[in-house]
C-alpha positions as CSV (number, residue, x, y, z in Angstrom):
1,M,-5.8,-25.3,-6.3
2,K,-2.8,-25.0,-4.0
3,V,-1.4,-21.8,-2.6
4,L,1.9,-21.4,-0.8
5,S,1.4,-18.4,1.5
6,I,4.4,-16.8,3.1
7,Q,3.2,-14.2,5.6
8,S,3.0,-13.2,9.2
9,A,0.9,-15.0,11.8
10,V,-0.8,-13.7,14.9
11,A,-2.5,-15.7,17.7
12,Y,-5.1,-13.1,18.4
13,G,-7.0,-11.4,15.6
14,H,-6.6,-11.7,11.8
15,V,-3.8,-10.3,9.8
16,G,-1.3,-12.0,7.4
17,N,-1.8,-15.7,7.2
18,S,-4.1,-15.5,10.1
19,A,-6.4,-13.5,7.8
20,A,-5.7,-15.2,4.5
21,V,-5.7,-18.9,5.2
22,F,-9.3,-19.5,6.3
23,P,-11.1,-17.5,3.5
24,L,-9.0,-19.4,1.0
25,Q,-9.8,-22.7,2.6
26,R,-13.5,-21.8,2.7
27,I,-13.5,-21.4,-1.1
28,G,-11.8,-24.7,-1.6
29,V,-8.2,-23.8,-1.8
30,E,-5.5,-25.9,-0.2
31,V,-3.1,-23.5,1.6
32,L,0.4,-24.2,2.8
33,P,1.1,-21.4,5.3
34,V,4.7,-20.4,6.1
35,Y,5.1,-17.9,8.8
36,T,7.5,-14.9,8.8
37,V,6.6,-13.7,12.3
38,N,4.6,-15.4,15.1
39,F,3.2,-12.5,17.2
40,S,0.6,-12.5,19.9
41,N,-1.4,-9.8,18.0
42,H,-0.9,-7.3,15.2
43,T,1.4,-4.3,15.7
44,G,-1.5,-1.9,15.4
45,Y,-2.1,-2.3,19.2
46,G,1.3,-0.7,19.8
47,A,2.5,-3.7,21.9
48,W,2.9,-7.3,21.0
49,R,4.9,-10.4,22.0
50,G,6.5,-13.2,20.1
51,P,9.4,-13.7,17.6
52,M,10.2,-12.5,14.2
53,I,11.2,-15.7,12.4
54,D,14.8,-15.8,11.3
55,P,14.9,-15.9,7.4
56,N,17.1,-19.0,7.6
57,D,14.3,-20.7,9.6
58,V,11.7,-19.7,7.0
59,R,14.0,-21.0,4.3
60,E,14.3,-24.3,6.2
61,V,10.5,-24.7,6.3
62,L,10.3,-24.0,2.6
63,T,13.0,-26.5,1.9
64,G,11.1,-29.1,3.9
65,I,8.0,-28.5,1.8
66,E,10.1,-28.8,-1.3
67,E,11.5,-32.1,-0.1
68,R,8.0,-33.5,0.1
69,G,7.7,-33.0,-3.7
70,V,4.9,-30.4,-3.3
71,F,6.4,-27.5,-5.2
72,G,5.3,-28.9,-8.6
73,E,1.7,-28.8,-7.3
74,I,1.7,-25.2,-6.2
75,D,-0.5,-22.9,-8.4
76,A,0.4,-19.6,-6.7
77,V,2.8,-18.2,-4.2
78,L,1.4,-15.4,-2.0
79,S,3.4,-13.1,0.1
80,G,2.4,-10.2,2.4
81,Y,4.0,-8.3,5.3
82,Q,7.7,-8.8,5.4
83,G,8.9,-8.3,8.9
84,G,12.7,-8.1,8.3
85,E,15.1,-7.3,5.5
86,G,16.3,-10.9,4.8
87,I,12.9,-12.4,4.1
88,G,12.6,-10.9,0.6
89,D,15.5,-13.0,-0.7
90,V,13.9,-16.1,0.8
91,I,10.6,-15.4,-0.9
92,I,12.3,-14.7,-4.3
93,D,14.3,-17.9,-4.0
94,A,11.1,-19.9,-3.1
95,V,9.2,-18.4,-6.1
96,A,12.1,-19.4,-8.4
97,R,12.1,-23.0,-7.1
98,V,8.3,-23.3,-7.3
99,K,8.3,-22.0,-10.9
100,A,11.1,-24.4,-11.8
101,A,8.9,-27.2,-10.6
102,N,5.7,-25.8,-12.1
103,P,6.2,-23.2,-14.9
104,D,2.5,-22.3,-14.8
105,A,2.7,-21.1,-11.1
106,V,2.3,-17.4,-10.4
107,Y,3.6,-15.2,-7.7
108,A,1.2,-12.7,-6.1
109,C,2.9,-10.0,-3.9
110,D,1.0,-7.8,-1.6
111,P,3.6,-5.0,-1.1
112,V,2.7,-4.1,2.4
113,M,4.2,-0.7,3.4
114,G,1.6,1.5,4.8
115,N,-1.4,3.6,3.9
116,A,-2.4,7.2,3.1
117,K,-3.4,8.0,6.7
118,S,-0.7,6.3,8.7
119,G,2.2,6.6,6.2
120,C,4.8,3.8,6.1
121,F,4.7,1.4,9.1
122,V,7.4,-1.0,8.0
123,A,11.2,-0.9,8.5
124,P,12.8,1.8,6.3
125,A,14.6,-0.8,4.2
126,I,11.5,-2.8,3.3
127,P,9.8,-0.4,0.8
128,I,13.1,-0.2,-1.2
129,L,13.5,-4.0,-1.0
130,L,10.0,-4.5,-2.3
131,R,10.4,-1.9,-5.1
132,E,13.8,-3.0,-6.3
133,K,13.9,-6.8,-5.8
134,V,10.5,-8.3,-4.9
135,V,7.9,-6.6,-7.1
136,P,10.0,-7.1,-10.4
137,V,9.6,-10.9,-10.0
138,A,5.9,-10.8,-9.2
139,D,3.2,-11.7,-11.7
140,I,0.4,-10.1,-9.6
141,I,0.7,-7.2,-7.1
142,T,-2.0,-5.9,-4.9
143,P,-0.9,-2.5,-3.5
144,N,-3.2,0.1,-2.1
145,Q,-3.2,3.5,-3.8
146,F,-0.5,4.9,-1.4
147,E,1.8,1.9,-2.0
148,L,1.3,2.1,-5.7
149,G,2.5,5.7,-5.5
150,F,5.6,4.7,-3.6
151,L,6.5,1.9,-6.0
152,T,6.2,4.1,-9.0
153,G,7.4,7.4,-7.6
154,T,4.0,9.0,-8.5
155,E,1.0,10.5,-6.7
156,P,-2.0,8.7,-8.1
157,D,-5.3,10.4,-7.2
158,T,-7.4,10.6,-10.4
159,L,-8.5,7.7,-12.5
160,E,-6.1,8.7,-15.2
161,S,-3.1,9.1,-12.9
162,T,-3.9,5.8,-11.2
163,L,-4.0,4.0,-14.5
164,A,-0.7,5.7,-15.5
165,S,0.9,4.6,-12.2
166,V,-0.4,1.0,-12.9
167,D,1.3,1.1,-16.3
168,L,4.6,2.1,-14.6
169,A,4.1,-0.8,-12.1
170,T,3.6,-3.3,-14.9
171,A,6.7,-2.0,-16.6
172,M,8.6,-3.2,-13.5
173,G,7.5,-6.8,-14.2
174,P,4.0,-7.7,-12.9
175,R,1.4,-8.5,-15.5
176,T,-1.6,-7.8,-13.2
177,V,-2.1,-5.0,-10.7
178,L,-4.9,-4.8,-8.2
179,V,-5.1,-1.4,-6.5
180,T,-7.1,-1.2,-3.3
181,S,-8.4,1.9,-1.4
182,V,-8.6,4.0,-4.5
183,E,-9.9,7.5,-3.6
184,R,-10.6,9.9,-6.5
185,P,-11.8,13.4,-5.9
186,D,-14.6,13.0,-8.4
187,R,-16.0,9.7,-7.1
188,E,-19.4,9.5,-5.5
189,E,-19.4,10.7,-1.9
190,G,-19.3,8.0,0.7
191,T,-17.7,5.4,-1.6
192,I,-14.3,3.8,-2.1
193,E,-13.0,1.8,-5.1
194,M,-10.7,-1.0,-6.2
195,L,-9.1,-1.1,-9.7
196,V,-7.6,-4.0,-11.5
197,A,-5.6,-4.0,-14.7
198,D,-4.1,-6.9,-16.7
199,P,-3.2,-7.3,-20.4
200,T,-6.9,-7.7,-21.3
201,G,-8.0,-4.4,-19.9
202,A,-8.8,-2.4,-16.7
203,W,-11.9,-2.4,-14.5
204,I,-12.9,-0.4,-11.4
205,V,-15.5,-1.3,-8.8
206,Q,-17.1,1.0,-6.3
207,T,-18.6,0.1,-2.9
208,P,-19.9,2.1,0.0
209,R,-17.1,3.3,2.3
210,L,-17.7,2.0,5.8
211,P,-16.7,4.1,8.8
212,M,-14.1,1.8,10.2
213,K,-10.4,0.7,10.1
214,A,-9.9,-3.0,9.8
215,N,-6.5,-4.5,10.1
216,G,-6.1,-7.5,7.9
217,S,-8.7,-6.6,5.3
218,G,-6.0,-6.0,2.7
219,D,-4.6,-9.5,3.4
220,V,-8.0,-11.1,2.8
221,T,-8.4,-9.0,-0.4
222,A,-5.1,-10.1,-1.8
223,A,-5.7,-13.8,-1.0
224,L,-9.2,-13.9,-2.4
225,F,-8.4,-11.9,-5.5
226,T,-5.4,-14.2,-6.2
227,A,-7.4,-17.3,-5.9
228,H,-10.3,-16.1,-8.0
229,Y,-8.0,-14.7,-10.7
230,V,-5.9,-17.8,-11.0
231,T,-9.0,-20.0,-11.0
232,T,-11.0,-18.0,-13.5
233,G,-8.4,-16.1,-15.5
234,D,-10.9,-13.2,-15.6
235,A,-9.8,-10.0,-13.9
236,K,-13.3,-8.5,-13.8
237,T,-14.9,-11.5,-12.3
238,A,-12.1,-11.8,-9.7
239,L,-12.5,-8.2,-8.8
240,E,-16.3,-8.4,-8.4
241,R,-16.1,-11.6,-6.3
242,T,-13.4,-10.1,-4.1
243,A,-15.2,-6.8,-3.6
244,S,-18.5,-8.5,-2.7
245,S,-16.9,-10.8,-0.1
246,V,-14.6,-8.2,1.5
247,F,-17.4,-5.6,1.8
248,D,-19.7,-8.1,3.5
249,L,-16.9,-9.1,5.8
250,L,-16.3,-5.5,6.8
251,A,-20.0,-4.8,7.2
252,A,-20.3,-7.8,9.5
253,T,-17.3,-6.6,11.5
254,L,-18.7,-3.1,11.8
255,E,-22.1,-4.4,12.9
256,S,-20.4,-6.6,15.6
257,G,-18.7,-3.6,17.2
258,E,-15.5,-5.6,17.5
259,R,-12.1,-4.3,16.5
260,E,-10.9,-7.5,14.9
261,L,-12.3,-8.9,11.6
262,Q,-15.2,-11.2,12.1
263,L,-13.4,-13.7,9.8
264,V,-15.2,-16.9,10.8
265,E,-18.6,-15.4,11.3
266,A,-18.5,-14.0,7.7
267,Q,-17.4,-17.2,6.1
268,E,-20.6,-17.7,4.0
269,F,-19.7,-14.4,2.2
270,Y,-16.5,-16.1,0.8
271,A,-18.1,-19.4,-0.2
272,N,-21.1,-17.7,-1.8
273,P,-20.4,-14.0,-2.7
274,R,-23.6,-12.0,-3.2
275,M,-22.1,-10.3,-6.3
276,Q,-23.8,-7.1,-5.4
277,F,-21.2,-4.9,-7.2
278,T,-20.5,-4.6,-10.9
279,A,-17.1,-3.6,-12.2
280,R,-16.9,-0.9,-14.9
281,Q,-14.3,-1.2,-17.7
282,V,-12.1,1.9,-17.8
283,R,-9.6,0.7,-20.5
């Protein structure tokens, strides 16, 4: 399997491609990383150095890959944090060119905008760009519950309202929606959930909620889910594998006492997920 991953990169820590590439490689996926920013560290520190890559330069890199005749071998295009307004058009164009070369290829978009605690942390134009131009051409989207609400103009909180919001999201274009950080008032205390829906049904998986914030965990989740889903064609299995791996990654990070994801130390959890969580069908 080959994945073209168009995302940010940091030298220190693990977000964007710096979070997604290694777990994918560890499960046997060939990754072609294309960077949208090249920062010293993620912006959660409040200070960082390094350039935002000009969209034309990103396009040039993609064209160079295309000229090697590789687009026909791409199984999935993955995108995450979009630093500037112009990058959306570059990604949409790349997806169209990949699909022209391989009609079976899929586009998985992680519509990074923010979260329920922090609100939006991207430029004001980005959420509108994602909603109106990028998400409609995606096959798979992986928003958190907050981002799902923005995309659909709803406030999902219960299972029923989250499923209704997912239906509105699929009406925009994507066939498959993975919702992360699902928090329902009636869920078991001390837990958090992920929900996936595709044309075959919908499933939810519950894990313990760990007392931590981990930048980049959503990037790992989107990458692993995309790979497992494309490989197996089974949303439930992909959800269970992803939940297992990401939970153990977060648990290892919490135990370490470090702020950054212990991405390398947790590598066995990607290669051989413990499968300790079972997804429940909800539709």
